[in-house]
ROMINU-84611 format. One record per residue (C-alpha): residue number from 1; residue in one letter; x, y, z. Coordinates in nm, 2 decimals. Layout:
   zaza   timar       px       py       pz
    NUM       a        X        Y        Z
...
# end
This chain:
   zaza   timar       px       py       pz
      1       m    -0.88    -1.22     2.45
      2       k    -0.85    -1.30     2.08
      3       t    -1.12    -1.14     1.86
      4       n    -1.33    -1.36     1.64
      5       r    -1.65    -1.32     1.43
      6       r    -1.88    -1.47     1.69
      7       s    -1.75    -1.24     1.97
      8       f    -1.77    -0.94     1.73
      9       l    -2.14    -1.02     1.64
     10       q    -2.22    -1.05     2.01
     11       m    -2.07    -0.71     2.06
     12       a    -2.27    -0.57     1.77
     13       g    -2.59    -0.64     1.98
     14       t    -2.89    -0.53     1.77
     15       l    -3.03    -0.70     1.46
     16       g    -2.94    -0.40     1.26
     17       g    -2.59    -0.40     1.39
     18       v    -2.55    -0.77     1.30
     19       a    -2.67    -0.71     0.95
     20       f    -2.43    -0.43     0.91
     21       a    -2.14    -0.64     1.05
     22       l    -2.21    -0.91     0.80
     23       n    -2.11    -0.68     0.52
     24       d    -1.76    -0.82     0.48
     25       t    -1.66    -0.54     0.24
     26       s    -1.72    -0.27     0.50
     27       i    -1.44    -0.06     0.63
     28       e    -1.65    -0.05     0.95
     29       l    -1.62    -0.42     1.00
     30       v    -1.25    -0.40     1.00
     31       a    -1.25    -0.10     1.22
     32       q    -1.48    -0.28     1.47
     33       s    -1.26    -0.58     1.47
     34       a    -0.95    -0.36     1.53
     35       r    -1.12    -0.17     1.82
     36       a    -1.20    -0.51     1.98
     37       l    -0.83    -0.57     2.00
     38       g    -0.80    -0.30     2.27
     39       t    -0.45    -0.20     2.36
     40       r    -0.28    -0.52     2.25
     41       a     0.06    -0.47     2.11
     42       a     0.10    -0.49     1.73
     43       d     0.34    -0.78     1.75
     44       d     0.08    -0.97     1.96
     45       v    -0.19    -0.90     1.71
     46       a     0.03    -1.02     1.42
     47       g    -0.05    -1.38     1.50
     48       d    -0.42    -1.33     1.58
     49       e    -0.57    -1.53     1.29
     50       s    -0.93    -1.44     1.39
     51       f    -0.85    -1.07     1.33
     52       w    -0.67    -1.13     1.01
     53       r    -0.95    -1.35     0.88
     54       d    -1.18    -1.05     0.91
     55       v    -0.93    -0.84     0.71
     56       q    -0.90    -1.11     0.45
     57       s    -1.27    -1.13     0.41
     58       a    -1.27    -0.77     0.28
     59       f    -1.10    -0.88    -0.04
     60       s    -1.24    -1.05    -0.35
     61       l    -0.95    -1.26    -0.47
     62       d    -0.86    -1.55    -0.70
     63       r    -0.77    -1.81    -0.44
     64       s    -0.68    -2.07    -0.70
     65       v    -0.34    -1.90    -0.72
     66       i    -0.11    -1.80    -0.43
     67       n     0.00    -1.44    -0.50
     68       l     0.33    -1.37    -0.33
     69       n     0.42    -1.09    -0.57
     70       n     0.25    -0.80    -0.40
     71       g     0.57    -0.60    -0.45
     72       n     0.44    -0.53    -0.80
     73       s     0.09    -0.41    -0.73
     74       c    -0.18    -0.53    -0.49
     75       p    -0.55    -0.60    -0.52
     76       s    -0.76    -0.34    -0.36
     77       p    -1.01    -0.43    -0.09
     78       t    -1.36    -0.47    -0.23
     79       v    -1.48    -0.14    -0.08
     80       v    -1.20     0.04    -0.26
     81       h    -1.26    -0.13    -0.59
     82       e    -1.63    -0.06    -0.57
     83       a    -1.56     0.31    -0.49
     84       y    -1.33     0.32    -0.79
     85       k    -1.60     0.18    -1.02
     86       r    -1.86     0.41    -0.87
     87       y    -1.65     0.72    -0.95
     88       l    -1.59     0.59    -1.30
     89       d    -1.96     0.54    -1.36
     90       w    -2.04     0.89    -1.23
     91       s    -1.77     1.04    -1.44
     92       n    -1.90     0.87    -1.75
     93       q    -2.25     1.02    -1.72
     94       a    -2.12     1.36    -1.83
     95       p    -1.74     1.36    -1.82
     96       v    -1.69     1.73    -1.87
     97       y    -1.92     1.80    -1.57
     98       h    -1.89     1.50    -1.33
     99       r    -1.52     1.44    -1.38
    100       g    -1.46     1.81    -1.30
    101       m    -1.67     1.78    -0.98
    102       i    -1.46     1.48    -0.86
    103       e    -1.13     1.66    -0.95
    104       r    -1.23     1.96    -0.73
    105       n    -1.28     1.71    -0.44
    106       i    -0.93     1.57    -0.48
    107       e    -0.81     1.84    -0.23
    108       v    -0.96     1.61     0.03
    109       v    -0.73     1.33    -0.08
    110       r    -0.44     1.56    -0.07
    111       r    -0.52     1.68     0.28
    112       r    -0.57     1.33     0.42
    113       l    -0.26     1.19     0.26
    114       a    -0.05     1.48     0.39
    115       e    -0.19     1.43     0.74
    116       h    -0.13     1.05     0.74
    117       f     0.22     1.05     0.60
    118       g     0.33     1.36     0.79
    119       c     0.39     1.66     0.58
    120       e     0.22     1.99     0.49
    121       t    -0.07     1.98     0.25
    122       e     0.11     2.21     0.01
    123       e     0.40     1.96    -0.01
    124       m     0.19     1.67    -0.14
    125       a     0.14     1.61    -0.51
    126       i    -0.09     1.32    -0.62
    127       t     0.06     1.13    -0.91
    128       r     0.01     0.80    -1.10
    129       n     0.30     0.60    -0.95
    130       s     0.66     0.61    -0.81
    131       s     0.82     0.63    -1.15
    132       e     0.63     0.94    -1.25
    133       s     0.70     1.10    -0.91
    134       l     1.07     1.03    -0.91
    135       q     1.11     1.14    -1.28
    136       i     0.95     1.47    -1.20
    137       a     1.22     1.52    -0.93
    138       q     1.50     1.38    -1.14
    139       n     1.42     1.58    -1.46
    140       g     1.32     1.89    -1.26
    141       q     1.68     1.96    -1.14
    142       d     1.90     2.22    -1.29
    143       l     2.23     2.04    -1.35
    144       a     2.53     2.14    -1.55
    145       p     2.79     1.93    -1.74
    146       g     3.02     1.76    -1.49
    147       d     2.77     1.78    -1.20
    148       e     2.75     1.44    -1.02
    149       v     2.46     1.23    -0.91
    150       v     2.54     0.95    -0.66
    151       t     2.30     0.66    -0.65
    152       t     2.33     0.28    -0.63
    153       e     2.34    -0.01    -0.88
    154       q     2.04    -0.16    -0.70
    155       d     1.80     0.13    -0.74
    156       y     1.50     0.07    -0.95
    157       g     1.58     0.02    -1.32
    158       r     1.36     0.30    -1.46
    159       m     1.51     0.55    -1.22
    160       l     1.86     0.45    -1.33
    161       t     1.76     0.48    -1.69
    162       t     1.63     0.83    -1.62
    163       w     1.97     0.94    -1.48
    164       d     2.15     0.77    -1.77
    165       q     1.94     0.97    -2.02
    166       r     2.02     1.29    -1.84
    167       a     2.39     1.20    -1.86
    168       r     2.36     1.16    -2.23
    169       r     2.16     1.48    -2.27
    170       d     2.32     1.71    -2.02
    171       k     2.67     1.55    -1.98
    172       i     2.63     1.50    -1.61
    173       v     2.81     1.22    -1.43
    174       i     2.62     0.93    -1.27
    175       k     2.81     0.74    -0.99
    176       k     2.65     0.41    -0.90
    177       i     2.78     0.23    -0.59
    178       n     2.71    -0.13    -0.52
    179       f     2.65    -0.29    -0.18
    180       p     2.64    -0.64    -0.05
    181       v     2.32    -0.81     0.04
    182       p     2.22    -0.82     0.31
    183       t     2.40    -0.53     0.47
    184       t     2.37    -0.28     0.75
    185       s     2.26     0.08     0.77
    186       e     2.61     0.18     0.88
    187       n     2.76     0.02     0.57
    188       l     2.51     0.18     0.34
    189       y     2.58     0.52     0.49
    190       g     2.95     0.48     0.46
    191       l     2.94     0.37     0.10
    192       l     2.72     0.66    -0.01
    193       e     2.91     0.92     0.19
    194       g     3.24     0.78     0.05
    195       a     3.11     0.83    -0.31
    196       i     3.05     1.20    -0.26
    197       t     3.28     1.46    -0.41
    198       p     3.28     1.84    -0.43
    199       r     3.09     1.79    -0.77
    200       t     2.81     1.59    -0.62
    201       k     2.47     1.77    -0.65
    202       v     2.22     1.50    -0.60
    203       l     2.20     1.19    -0.37
    204       h     1.94     0.94    -0.49
    205       f     1.86     0.62    -0.30
    206       c     1.58     0.39    -0.19
    207       h     1.39     0.39     0.13
    208       i     1.35     0.02     0.09
    209       t     1.48    -0.16    -0.22
    210       n     1.24    -0.35    -0.45
    211       l     1.51    -0.62    -0.50
    212       t     1.57    -0.75    -0.14
    213       g     1.38    -0.52     0.10
    214       q     1.70    -0.36     0.22
    215       i     1.61    -0.05     0.43
    216       f     1.83     0.27     0.41
    217       p     1.90     0.52     0.69
    218       v     1.71     0.80     0.52
    219       q     1.73     1.06     0.79
    220       n     2.10     1.03     0.85
    221       l     2.18     1.04     0.48
    222       a     1.95     1.34     0.42
    223       r     2.11     1.53     0.71
    224       m     2.46     1.45     0.58
    225       a     2.36     1.56     0.23
    226       r     2.20     1.88     0.34
    227       s     2.51     1.98     0.54
    228       r     2.70     1.96     0.21
    229       g     2.44     2.14     0.00
    230       i     2.34     1.82    -0.18
    231       t     1.98     1.75    -0.29
    232       t     1.82     1.42    -0.18
    233       i     1.57     1.22    -0.38
    234       v     1.43     0.91    -0.21
    235       d     1.25     0.62    -0.38
    236       g     0.98     0.52    -0.14
    237       a     0.79     0.29    -0.38
    238       h     0.78     0.00    -0.13
    239       a     0.76     0.20     0.19
    240       a     0.43     0.38     0.20
    241       a     0.18     0.20     0.42
    242       h     0.43    -0.08     0.45
    243       f     0.58     0.03     0.79
    244       p     0.55     0.34     1.00
    245       y     0.73     0.67     0.93
    246       k     0.66     1.04     0.88
    247       l     0.79     1.23     0.58
    248       r     0.89     1.53     0.79
    249       d     1.11     1.31     1.01
    250       l     1.30     1.17     0.71
    251       e     1.42     1.52     0.62
    252       m     1.49     1.45     0.25
    253       d     1.40     1.70    -0.03
    254       y     1.19     1.47    -0.26
    255       y     1.01     1.14    -0.19
    256       g     0.81     0.94    -0.45
    257       t     0.59     0.64    -0.39
    258       s     0.31     0.43    -0.54
    259       l    -0.01     0.38    -0.35
    260       h    -0.13     0.08    -0.55
    261       k     0.12    -0.13    -0.36
    262       w     0.09    -0.14     0.02
    263       l    -0.18     0.12     0.06
    264       l    -0.40    -0.10    -0.17
    265       a    -0.53     0.20    -0.37
    266       p    -0.63     0.15    -0.74
    267       t    -0.36     0.09    -0.99
    268       g    -0.22     0.42    -1.12
    269       t    -0.20     0.61    -0.79
    270       g     0.10     0.76    -0.61
    271       f     0.24     1.07    -0.46
    272       l     0.54     1.30    -0.48
    273       y     0.65     1.49    -0.16
    274       v     0.85     1.80    -0.23
    275       r     1.00     2.00     0.05
    276       k     0.84     2.34     0.05
    277       d     1.16     2.53    -0.02
    278       r     1.22     2.31    -0.32
    279       i     0.89     2.35    -0.51
    280       a     0.98     2.68    -0.69
    281       k     1.32     2.54    -0.79
    282       t     1.19     2.23    -0.95
    283       w     1.07     2.22    -1.31
    284       p     0.74     2.03    -1.35
    285       m     0.70     1.74    -1.61
    286       q     0.46     1.95    -1.82
    287       a     0.50     2.33    -1.86
    288       a     0.33     2.54    -1.60
    289       p     0.28     2.92    -1.59
    290       e     0.51     3.13    -1.38
    291       r     0.23     3.20    -1.14
    292       s     0.24     2.83    -1.04
    293       d     0.60     2.83    -0.95
    294       n     0.53     2.78    -0.58
    295       d     0.22     2.56    -0.63
    296       i     0.26     2.18    -0.56
    297       r    -0.02     2.12    -0.81
    298       k     0.20     2.21    -1.10
    299       f     0.35     1.86    -1.07
    300       e     0.01     1.70    -1.13
    301       e    -0.05     1.85    -1.47
    302       i    -0.07     1.56    -1.72
    303       g    -0.37     1.67    -1.94
    304       t    -0.71     1.50    -1.94
    305       s    -0.70     1.19    -1.72
    306       p    -0.94     0.99    -1.50
    307       a    -1.03     1.14    -1.17
    308       a    -1.17     0.81    -1.03
    309       t    -0.84     0.66    -0.95
    310       k    -0.74     0.95    -0.73
    311       a    -1.08     0.98    -0.56
    312       a    -1.07     0.62    -0.45
    313       i    -0.75     0.68    -0.26
    314       n    -0.97     0.81     0.02
    315       e    -1.13     0.46     0.07
    316       a    -0.79     0.29     0.06
    317       l    -0.65     0.52     0.32
    318       a    -0.96     0.47     0.54
    319       f    -0.92     0.10     0.51
    320       h    -0.55     0.11     0.60
    321       q    -0.62     0.34     0.90
    322       a    -0.89     0.11     1.02
    323       i    -0.62    -0.16     1.07
    324       g    -0.33     0.07     1.16
    325       t     0.02     0.09     1.01
    326       d     0.18    -0.07     1.31
    327       r    -0.04    -0.37     1.28
    328       v     0.02    -0.40     0.91
    329       a     0.39    -0.38     0.95
    330       a     0.39    -0.64     1.23
    331       r     0.17    -0.88     1.02
    332       l     0.40    -0.85     0.72
    333       r     0.70    -0.92     0.93
    334       y     0.52    -1.22     1.09
    335       l     0.43    -1.37     0.75
    336       t     0.79    -1.32     0.62
    337       l     0.96    -1.47     0.92
    338       r     0.72    -1.77     0.92
    339       w     0.87    -1.90     0.59
    340       a     1.22    -1.75     0.63
    341       n     1.28    -1.91     0.98
    342       r     1.15    -2.24     0.85
    343       l     1.38    -2.25     0.54
    344       k     1.69    -2.07     0.67
    345       t     1.83    -2.38     0.85
    346       n     1.88    -2.56     0.52
    347       p     2.25    -2.51     0.41
    348       r     2.14    -2.46     0.05
    349       i     1.91    -2.17     0.13
    350       i     2.05    -1.82     0.08
    351       i     1.84    -1.54     0.22
    352       h     1.95    -1.21     0.07
    353       t     1.75    -1.00     0.32
    354       g     1.85    -0.91     0.67
    355       l     1.58    -1.07     0.89
    356       d     1.64    -0.83     1.17
    357       q     1.48    -0.54     0.97
    358       v     1.25    -0.73     0.74
    359       y     0.88    -0.66     0.68
    360       g     0.70    -0.78     0.37
    361       v     0.98    -0.79     0.11
    362       a     1.25    -1.06     0.12
    363       t     1.45    -1.25    -0.14
    364       v     1.56    -1.61    -0.11
    365       g     1.78    -1.83    -0.33
    366       i     1.88    -2.19    -0.35
    367       k     2.24    -2.28    -0.42
    368       d     2.29    -2.42    -0.77
    369       i     1.94    -2.34    -0.89
    370       p     1.89    -2.02    -1.10
    371       a     1.61    -1.79    -0.98
    372       p     1.41    -1.82    -1.31
    373       r     1.40    -2.20    -1.27
    374       i     1.28    -2.17    -0.90
    375       n     1.02    -1.92    -1.02
    376       n     0.89    -2.16    -1.30
    377       f     0.88    -2.46    -1.06
    378       l     0.67    -2.27    -0.81
    379       w     0.43    -2.16    -1.07
    380       d     0.41    -2.48    -1.27
    381       k     0.36    -2.72    -0.98
    382       y     0.21    -2.51    -0.71
    383       r     0.06    -2.20    -0.88
    384       i     0.26    -1.97    -0.66
    385       i     0.33    -1.62    -0.80
    386       v     0.67    -1.48    -0.71
    387       t     0.93    -1.28    -0.91
    388       a     1.28    -1.38    -1.01
    389       i     1.57    -1.14    -0.91
    390       n     1.86    -1.23    -1.13
    391       r     2.17    -1.01    -1.08
    392       p     2.54    -1.07    -1.14
    393       e     2.61    -1.06    -0.76
    394       y     2.31    -1.27    -0.65
    395       n     1.99    -1.43    -0.76
    396       g     1.68    -1.55    -0.59
    397       i     1.30    -1.51    -0.58
    398       r     1.14    -1.21    -0.42
    399       v     0.86    -1.31    -0.19
    400       t     0.60    -1.04    -0.10
    401       p     0.29    -1.15     0.09
    402       n     0.03    -0.90     0.20
    403       i    -0.23    -0.87     0.48
    404       y    -0.48    -1.08     0.29
    405       t    -0.24    -1.37     0.27
    406       p    -0.35    -1.66     0.50
    407       l    -0.10    -1.87     0.69
    408       e    -0.18    -2.18     0.48
    409       e    -0.05    -2.00     0.17
    410       i     0.28    -1.91     0.34
    411       d     0.31    -2.27     0.46
    412       t     0.24    -2.40     0.11
    413       f     0.52    -2.18    -0.02
    414       a     0.76    -2.31     0.24
    415       s     0.66    -2.67     0.16
    416       a     0.71    -2.61    -0.21
    417       m     1.06    -2.48    -0.15
    418       e     1.13    -2.79     0.07
    419       d     1.00    -3.01    -0.21
    420       l     1.25    -2.84    -0.45
    421       l     1.53    -2.87    -0.21
    422       k     1.46    -3.24    -0.15
    423       n     1.36    -3.37    -0.49
    424       g     1.52    -3.12    -0.73
    425       l     1.37    -2.98    -1.05
    426       p     1.16    -3.21    -1.26
    427       a     1.32    -3.32    -1.59
    428       t     1.10    -3.09    -1.79
    429       a     1.16    -2.78    -1.57
# end
């Protein structure tokens, strides 16, 4: 039986229950709707529009535009945004006191994040974003002139810039391998393993790339690297709350992510996982006393900063857990395949993402039309927000819906692409 608002209200029973259920910003509404699904498989729930309408109603959005660029950052559910504002207001009453009170309670956030993502509490540092997390790991390594770092040309630009700066400063060697898109886990493993030499000290790669959504075989690469005494740093910016995994199962040394993407936490939230035996060996971004060598919190020291953003992570995590990561992943895959399967039969369409492993990040191009012009056409005529991926090897637009995206917006995107395929660019485009 498919869930819907009427059946849910009937289940609520009492007048008080109905009044509570009508609060569309409530985490409990989403949780009740999820419980009504019973034991249905996530792939079955992915197409249950009644359930996802309940989820969509938990957001306050600008529906005059179609936001398919959630790979940048995502709007928070109303309950998360209201919590963020509440913590800000409380802090502002007497910052030196109230902000300090909130900061002491951040240990609850640490514990809940560690439990959800599968690591020890003392391996979880709360940061502002993936870039900060990964730069702590990158700049925290003791590397000597001639030491090698192996990464890819398609890693995130800021992380590549960080390694390039270390090469200028410390005379280390950065080896960047390229790979075709789409590709396979086996090919990625072989390319990275083949780039390793006796001088290699660090292997740095994405869990899922921001460019095309390509997923890497993290556990296999981490095991291979560890067997050779090589440190692994994994960019998980687009993985956290996007699809299921546990940090301990991936087996890498460092993992950095943003929580303002798929977890829907406030902008300026992320975490850095550091394997326990690596904490003392890693220099923090800001100097820490020797007594903090083994303390994961040394990576969080940035001076005075707002505590409200971190505090509201609790609400974002609760909202995500009310739905369930399996259901989120299945819904993102369902939305992506809806437009991709519709467009892929056109011979001018080039999909740069392997659809056998896709979730909510995919990149598509049109032969003979540069990505920036596709991007401008979608915005100018249809008010669709995507992002252009323009590389020497390939170009296209990255399409990233989210759980609040209704099917009509996906279908509008597909129709807009078909319009462009059929009628071409307008003369002024």
